[in-house]
N, C-alpha and C positions, 0 to 999 in steps of 0.2 A: 811377163807375162802375169795376167791378174790369176786369183783363183778359179775363178770360171773358168777361165780358158785352160788353166791346167788340169782343171777336172776332165774337161774334154779330151784333152791329150791323153790323160790316163787312162780313160775309156778305150780310146781307140789302140793305145798299145796293147792294151789288155785281149782286145779282140784280134789285134793280129798274134796274140800268143795263143789263140784257141778259146780263149773265154767267151762263149756265146753271150752269157748272161752277165751285165756288169752293173753295180750300182753301189751308191755311198749313202751312209747312214751315220748317225752320231752315236757315241759311247753311253750313252743314257742308260740308268738301271734297266732291268728287264722287267717286261711287263707278264710275264708269263712264269716268272720264278715259284709262285704260289703254287700253281697246277704242278711244274716241276718236283716241288717239296711233297706234295700228296702223294705223286706219283712213286717217289723213293720211299715214302712212310709206308704206302701199300705193298710195298714189296716188289712191284712191278718190273723191277730191274732185274730180278732174278739173282744170279750170282755176279753180275758186274759190279762187284764193291768199290770199284774206283769212281762210280758215277754218284754214290752216296756220301763220301769223304766230305766233310764239313768246308774243307778249303776248297773243295771243286764246286760245291754249292754257291759258296760266297762268291768265287769269281764268276759262274754263270750268272749270278745275279746283278754284277757291276763289273764290266770289262776292264774299267780303269783299275782294279786291284790288279789286272795281268800287266796293264803299261800305264801308269799314271799320267804320262804325258800324253795320253791318247785324245786325240781331237776329233778324228773321224776313222771310220772303217769301211774299208774297201771291200765288196763283196762280190765274188765271183763264182760263175758256174760254167763246168766245161762238160760237153754231151758225151755220150756213150750210146751204144748201138741200141736200136731197138728190139727188144727181145722176141717179138711177134714175127721177126723175118729171120729166127734160126732155121737153118735148112733142115727138114723133117726126113728121118731116115725112110728108107722103102719099108713097106708093111712085114717085108720077110727078111728082115736086116736084124742083127743081135740086138737084144735088150740095151737100151741106153740111158742115161742119168740126164740133169739139168743142172747147169750152172747158172747162177745169176748174171745176167748180161754186164754188168759193171767189171765183173772179174774174167770176161772173155780175154781179155788183152793183158797189158801189164798194168801192175800194182801202181794205183795213183799216188799212193806213198813214196814212190820212187820218180814217178815221172813230174808230178806238179810242184817241188821243192825248188825245182832248179827255174821254172818258171815264176815263182813267187819271188824269188830272188832276183829275177832278172826286172820284175815290177819296180822293187824296191831300188834298184840301180837306176832305172828310168827316172824316177820320182827324184831320186838326190841328184841326178845330173841337170833335171831342170830348174830344180830350186836351189842349186849351187852350193849345197852344204849337207853334211849327214842329217836324217831324220831319225827320230825314235821310231822303233818299227818291232812289232811281232807279228808273224804269219803261222797259218795253221790250215791244215787240211784234215778236217776230222781228228786233229789230235791234241787241240786245246779244249779249256774249260769255258766253251762258248755254248750259247743255245743258238747255233748257226742259222736254223731255220727261222727264227724269229727275227735275226738280224736280216735275213734275206728278204723276209716279207717287209720289214722296216726300209730296206734300200731300194724297195718298188720292184723286186724281180718278180712277185707272184705271191701266191695265198697257199697256208699250210692245209692240205685237203683232209679229208677224213680219214685216209689212208696214213696220215701222219708225214706225207712226202711234200714238198714243195712244189707247187705247179705253176709253170709260168702259162698264161694264158695264149701265148704265142708258139711255145714249143713243147709244151706236156712237162713230164718229170724226170726224165732219164738224164739226169745230171749229178755231178759230184760238186761239192761245194769247197770254197776255200775262203779266207778271210786275212785280211792284211790291217792289223791295227797301227794307225800313224800318228805321230805326233804333228799334225798338221791339219790348219782350220780349212777343210775342203767344204764345198758348198753340199748340203745334203739333198738327195732325190726323196720326192714325196712317197710315203708309206703307201703300199699295196692295202687297201681298206676293205674291197667288196669281197664277198666268198661267192664263188663260181660254182660250187659242189651242188648247192640248192638242195633239191630232196632226192637225189641220188645216192643211192645206198649200195652200188654194184661192188664196190671192194669189200665192204661188211661181208655181204651175201657170199662173195666168191672165195672168202679166206677159209680154208680147210680147217683150221685151228681155232677160228673164232676168235682172234687174239686183239682184234681192233676195239679200243674201248671208245664210249660216247663222247669224251672230252678231247677226241683226237691224239691220243695216245695208244700206246701199245703195252698189253702184257707179255712183256719178253719170255716169261715162263710158258707159253704158248706158241710163240712164234718160230716157224720154221727157220729162219736165218738164225735166230738165237740158237737153236738147238744144233744147227749144221756148221756153225762157226764159233759162238763166244762159247759154249758148252765144252769142256773137255772132259767131262765124265760120260756117264751111260746116258743113253736117251731112254725115258721112261718108257716102259710098254705099251701105255695107251696113247702115246703119241707117235709111237714108229707109224703106225698105218697111215696117219695123218700127212705124212713127208712126202709121200707118191714116191716119185723119182728124183727129187731135188737131193743133190747131193753136195751142194754149197751154196747157200743163200736161197733167196725165192723172189720172184718178180710178180706172181700172181695178181696183188692188189692193185699194181701198176698197170698190168697188160688188160685189164677190164675197165679201165678208166676211160671214158668218153674224150676226156681231153688229149689221151695219147693215141686212141685210136683214131681220133680225126687230126691232131697237129704234131705229133711227136714226127722228127725226122727220121730216115732210113738209117742214116749213120751218123755215128759220133765223130769224135777225135780219132785221127788214125792211131794214135798210142793204144786204144783201146780197143782196137779191130780183133776180131776173134783169131787165134792161133789155130793150128791143126789140132783136131781131135776134140776142140772146144768150141761150142757149148754143149754137144751131144756127147759126152764119153762112153766108150762102150764098157758096160757094167763088167763083163768077164774078164776083159783085159787089165781093167783097173785094180779089180780083186788082186791080181798077180805082180802087181809095182813094187820091187824092191825100194829101200830107202834111197839108193842110188838113182834109180828109175823115175820114181816120185820128184826126187829135187830137180832132175834133167827135165822131166816134163813139165814142171810148173815153176821152172825158173823166172825169177821177176814176176809171177802170178800172185795176186791175192788169196789162191787157193792154198800157198804156204802155209798161212794163218792157222790153218786147221790141223797142220801136222799130219804126218803119214798115218797115226794112229786114229787120228780124227776123220781123215778121208776114208780110209778103207773101213771104219765105223758105219759112215754115212753111205758108203756104196754098197756094204751088206744089206743096209735097211732097203735101201732102192730095190735091190736084188730080190728081196722078199716081198715087197709091194706089189712089184712087176711079174711076180712068179716066173723068173727068169730060168727056164731049165738049164739053159747053157751056162747058170753062174754056180750050178750044183756042184761040179768036183772043184774049181778054187775055193767056195766057200767052204768045202769039206777040209780042205786042205790049210784053210787059216783057222780053221775051228780048231785043228789039232796041232798047230806049229805057230800059231800067233800068240801075243799077250792076251790076257785075260779080257779086257774089255771088248777087244776086237774078236776074239773067239765068242764072247757071248751073245754078240750081234748077229755073227755068221750062225751060231746055232738057231737062233729066232727065226733067221731068214731060210735056212734048211727047213724048218717046220713048216713057214708058209708055203715052199714050193711042193713040199710033201704034201700038204692039202690039196 
């Protein structure tokens, strides 16, 4: 089997494993690293200091610092459910929160590693010998959207997401660095955002920057997931009823409205009470109940204290009267961080 035939076989195997998007690129140095450096220097990464470490920046600039033997990078995309299809509760139902669609099912950090390992095993079986490799799914020092664009999967939209012209942007990305000379796919060079600014206009916090980066310090996903401390009072009203992540800038994108499939990989299909958790119920979650409800879920990343903080803010923003009693209880009995946000929410409901 020659390398071109091997590349075809690898792509077919990847699709059988659930990767709807598959492409190959080279490990050449990044063309966007200067934009990344300016982003870090401006402090737009917020408190995510791991993004600003010199070692991390150097590796993002050149993937061969991760794997010196690297000759090709396999870039993969697995779809998750369309958030516009979340079941809407009846008008007289209790107040609900919203969870980003990628987190409706199992955590992709738990799902994708076995598939990436299976891909490596398939490649090594086909070539008949071990192949130097490293694989990542949102965990390596890689500018993965740039790699995906170079591998021909789509373009980086104004909302900073990778957009496929055939499938939209509801994808989770993964990469396998390989010490193997595979033929690279053509880079996706056209920009199909045009003059559209729907994502910029729709963002409640106006965190989208002109150079297709985000100011994390204003992003709803940052405050509800990455941030471990207080949510600033001026940011709280802008969060609406989002309790983990945010999909707004993708939900308004015409490419998703027209082309995004209804359902993604079954591993990420919504579990019971997700994506619209009942706020009053979740305010009463004990540590054991939280762990049980969100077992294998990305929501566990926020931890119980962060999640209750988020739910309290959502309750305040929705003026949810049914949350008054549980908010009062956690204001009096929970730690300072949760209690302070519950107190803020009670004031909003009172007003």
